[in-house]
C-alpha positions as CSV (number, residue, x, y, z in Angstrom):
1,M,-21.5,12.8,-4.6
2,S,-21.7,10.9,-7.9
3,K,-21.8,7.2,-7.6
4,R,-19.8,6.6,-10.8
5,G,-17.1,4.2,-9.8
6,Y,-13.7,3.2,-11.1
7,E,-14.1,0.1,-13.3
8,Q,-11.4,-2.5,-12.7
9,L,-11.2,-6.2,-13.6
10,G,-8.7,-8.0,-11.4
11,V,-6.1,-6.1,-9.3
12,A,-4.3,-3.1,-10.8
13,M,-0.6,-2.6,-10.6
14,T,0.3,0.3,-8.3
15,C,3.1,2.8,-9.1
16,R,3.5,5.3,-6.3
17,S,6.4,7.3,-4.9
18,F,7.9,7.6,-1.5
19,A,6.4,11.1,-1.2
20,E,2.9,9.7,-1.9
21,Y,3.4,7.0,0.7
22,V,4.5,9.6,3.3
23,K,1.3,11.6,2.6
24,M,-1.2,8.7,2.4
25,F,0.2,6.8,5.4
26,A,1.1,9.9,7.5
27,L,4.8,8.9,7.7
28,E,6.3,12.4,8.1
29,E,8.3,11.1,11.2
30,L,9.7,8.1,9.4
31,D,13.5,8.1,9.3
32,S,16.5,5.8,8.9
33,R,16.4,4.9,12.7
34,Q,13.2,3.1,12.2
35,G,12.6,-0.2,10.4
36,P,12.7,-2.6,8.9
37,V,9.6,-1.8,6.9
38,L,7.6,-4.0,4.6
39,D,5.4,-2.8,1.7
40,V,2.8,-5.5,0.9
41,A,1.0,-5.6,-2.5
42,A,3.7,-3.1,-3.4
43,G,3.4,-3.5,-7.2
44,A,5.9,-1.2,-9.1
45,S,5.9,1.5,-6.5
46,S,9.2,3.2,-5.9
47,F,8.7,3.5,-2.1
48,T,11.1,0.6,-1.3
49,A,13.8,1.9,-3.6
50,E,13.6,5.4,-2.3
51,A,13.4,4.4,1.3
52,N,16.6,2.3,1.0
53,A,18.3,5.3,-0.7
54,K,17.4,7.3,2.3
55,G,19.0,4.8,4.6
56,L,15.8,3.0,5.7
57,Q,15.8,-0.8,5.6
58,A,12.7,-1.6,3.5
59,Y,11.4,-4.6,1.6
60,A,8.5,-5.1,-0.9
61,A,6.2,-8.1,-1.5
62,D,4.0,-8.8,-4.5
63,P,3.0,-11.8,-6.6
64,M,4.1,-9.9,-9.7
65,Y,7.8,-10.3,-8.7
66,A,7.7,-13.7,-10.4
67,M,8.2,-11.6,-13.6
68,N,11.5,-10.0,-14.7
69,E,11.9,-6.3,-15.0
70,E,11.2,-6.1,-18.8
71,R,7.7,-7.7,-18.3
72,I,6.9,-5.6,-15.3
73,F,7.9,-2.4,-17.1
74,A,5.8,-3.3,-20.1
75,H,2.9,-4.2,-17.9
76,G,3.3,-1.0,-15.9
77,L,3.4,1.3,-18.9
78,N,0.2,-0.3,-20.2
79,E,-1.4,0.0,-16.7
80,I,-0.6,3.7,-16.6
81,E,-2.0,4.2,-20.1
82,V,-5.3,2.4,-19.2
83,S,-5.7,4.0,-15.7
84,T,-5.0,7.5,-17.1
85,A,-7.8,7.1,-19.6
86,K,-10.2,5.9,-16.8
87,L,-9.3,8.9,-14.6
88,A,-9.8,11.3,-17.5
89,A,-13.4,10.0,-17.7
90,L,-13.9,10.6,-14.0
91,R,-11.8,13.7,-13.7
92,D,-14.5,15.7,-11.9
93,I,-14.9,13.2,-9.1
94,F,-11.3,13.1,-7.8
95,D,-9.5,15.7,-5.6
96,W,-6.6,17.1,-7.6
97,S,-5.1,19.3,-4.9
98,Y,-2.0,17.2,-4.5
99,Y,-1.4,16.1,-8.1
100,G,-2.5,19.3,-9.8
101,T,-3.4,17.8,-13.2
102,L,-4.0,14.5,-14.8
103,E,-0.9,14.9,-16.8
104,H,1.2,15.4,-13.7
105,H,-0.4,12.4,-12.1
106,R,0.6,10.3,-15.1
107,E,4.2,11.7,-15.0
108,M,4.5,10.7,-11.3
109,R,3.3,7.2,-12.1
110,E,5.9,6.9,-14.9
111,Q,8.7,8.3,-12.7
112,S,7.8,5.8,-9.9
113,L,7.8,2.9,-12.3
114,S,11.2,3.9,-13.7
115,R,12.7,4.2,-10.2
116,F,11.2,0.9,-9.2
117,I,12.6,-0.9,-12.3
118,D,16.1,0.4,-11.8
119,D,16.1,-0.8,-8.1
120,Y,14.3,-4.1,-8.9
121,R,17.0,-4.9,-11.5
122,Q,19.8,-4.4,-9.0
123,H,18.2,-5.9,-5.9
124,R,15.6,-8.5,-6.9
125,E,18.1,-11.4,-6.4
126,K,19.3,-9.9,-3.1
127,G,16.0,-10.3,-1.3
128,R,14.7,-6.8,-1.3
129,Y,11.7,-7.8,-3.6
130,V,9.9,-10.9,-2.6
131,E,7.4,-12.8,-4.7
132,S,4.5,-13.4,-2.4
133,G,1.0,-12.2,-1.7
134,L,-1.7,-12.2,0.9
135,P,-3.0,-14.0,2.8
136,Q,0.3,-15.8,3.2
137,L,3.7,-14.2,3.4
138,P,7.1,-16.0,3.6
139,F,8.5,-13.9,6.5
140,A,9.1,-15.0,10.1
141,D,6.9,-13.8,13.0
142,N,7.7,-10.4,14.4
143,T,10.1,-9.3,11.7
144,F,9.0,-5.7,10.7
145,S,8.4,-2.6,12.8
146,L,6.1,-1.1,10.2
147,V,4.0,-3.0,7.6
148,L,2.2,-1.0,4.9
149,C,-0.5,-2.1,2.4
150,S,-2.0,0.4,0.0
151,H,-4.7,0.1,-2.7
152,F,-5.4,-3.5,-2.1
153,L,-7.3,-4.5,1.0
154,F,-10.8,-2.8,1.2
155,L,-10.4,-1.3,-2.2
156,Y,-11.3,-4.6,-3.9
157,N,-14.1,-5.5,-1.5
158,E,-16.2,-6.9,-4.3
159,Q,-13.5,-9.4,-5.3
160,F,-12.3,-10.5,-1.8
161,D,-14.6,-11.5,1.0
162,Y,-14.5,-10.8,4.7
163,E,-12.7,-14.0,5.5
164,F,-9.9,-13.1,3.1
165,H,-9.6,-9.7,4.7
166,L,-9.5,-11.1,8.2
167,H,-6.8,-13.7,7.3
168,A,-4.8,-11.0,5.3
169,V,-4.8,-8.5,8.2
170,R,-3.8,-11.2,10.7
171,E,-1.0,-12.2,8.4
172,L,0.2,-8.6,8.3
173,L,0.1,-8.5,12.1
174,R,2.0,-11.8,12.3
175,V,5.0,-10.4,10.5
176,C,4.8,-7.2,12.5
177,R,6.8,-6.8,15.7
178,P,5.0,-6.3,19.0
179,G,4.5,-2.6,19.4
180,G,4.9,-2.0,15.7
181,Q,2.2,-0.9,13.3
182,V,0.3,-2.1,10.3
183,R,-1.1,0.7,8.3
184,L,-3.8,0.3,5.6
185,Y,-5.1,2.7,3.0
186,P,-7.6,3.4,1.5
187,L,-10.7,2.2,3.5
188,K,-13.1,2.6,0.5
189,S,-13.8,0.5,-2.5
190,L,-13.5,1.4,-6.2
191,Q,-17.2,2.5,-6.0
192,W,-16.2,4.9,-3.1
193,D,-18.1,2.9,-0.5
194,Y,-16.7,2.5,3.0
195,Y,-15.7,-1.1,3.8
196,P,-18.9,-2.6,5.0
197,H,-17.4,-5.1,7.5
198,M,-15.0,-2.8,9.2
199,D,-16.7,-3.0,12.6
200,R,-16.8,-6.8,12.5
201,L,-13.1,-6.9,11.4
202,L,-12.0,-4.6,14.2
203,E,-14.0,-6.6,16.8
204,A,-12.2,-9.8,15.6
205,L,-8.8,-8.1,16.0
206,K,-9.3,-6.3,19.3
207,S,-7.3,-8.8,21.3
208,E,-4.4,-8.7,18.8
209,A,-4.0,-5.1,18.1
210,K,-5.0,-1.6,19.1
211,C,-7.0,-0.3,16.2
212,Q,-7.3,3.4,15.4
213,F,-8.2,5.6,12.5
214,M,-5.7,8.3,11.5
215,E,-5.9,11.2,9.0
216,S,-4.5,10.4,5.6
217,R,-2.9,13.5,4.0
218,L,-3.2,12.5,0.4
219,P,-6.6,13.7,-0.9
220,F,-7.5,12.1,-4.1
221,I,-10.0,9.2,-3.8
222,P,-13.5,10.6,-3.2
223,G,-14.1,10.9,0.6
224,S,-11.0,8.9,1.5
225,G,-9.4,11.0,4.2
226,E,-8.3,8.4,6.7
227,L,-6.2,5.3,7.1
228,L,-6.4,2.4,9.5
229,S,-3.5,1.9,12.0
230,L,-3.1,-1.4,13.9
231,V,-0.6,-1.4,16.7
232,K,0.3,-5.0,17.5
233,Q,-0.1,-6.0,21.1
234,G,2.9,-7.2,23.1
235,N,6.2,-6.0,24.4
236,R,7.4,-2.8,22.7
237,R,11.1,-3.7,23.0
238,D,13.3,-1.8,20.6
239,V,10.3,-0.6,18.5
240,D,10.2,3.1,17.6
241,N,6.9,5.0,17.4
242,F,5.6,6.1,14.0
């Protein structure tokens, strides 16, 4: 496999749909009876908007929610333009079986951004979108039955050290209900390397959560076919399985 990586300064904005979340987090059984759900480092993904439209109680957290919708939309359009150019240069590395073409991949990003902006405009002041970021979240203990974090932890391994990852995952577990789950994807960096401290991280968390690897059903990133599921220890009262 080629070692050409995806060059990125800072953390990129993510714009992914509900359908993509279902695939990458193996959420085929998720329905309106389950929740509430929290998407952390959500960016301009439309998962939260679409989940609520389906009757699921969902929230999103990201530092970029300090901005209004016009600034986020402009930033998102630029991000899509830049990332599409990068993907074009690495087209032969990625698995296109889900997206089909680079052009369709871009269209999905643009559609997700538009759905997000419409919902953000309506619900930002109602608490659905919360300005916050890891490793500290402004939510009470044991609030959510499912906590998701995509394309942030592990992906930026070169920018965030092991201690950051440990504190961040513990924070995700803190706001998760006992018996609920934290799911993380992908487990590889932008250079396609597996997170080097995974064993150490799981050892540190073994008294707090049951850790297991699951199949991710969204092939795209080279060699990234699994996600990490952390089932929080404790009483499973009123928590549905995912």
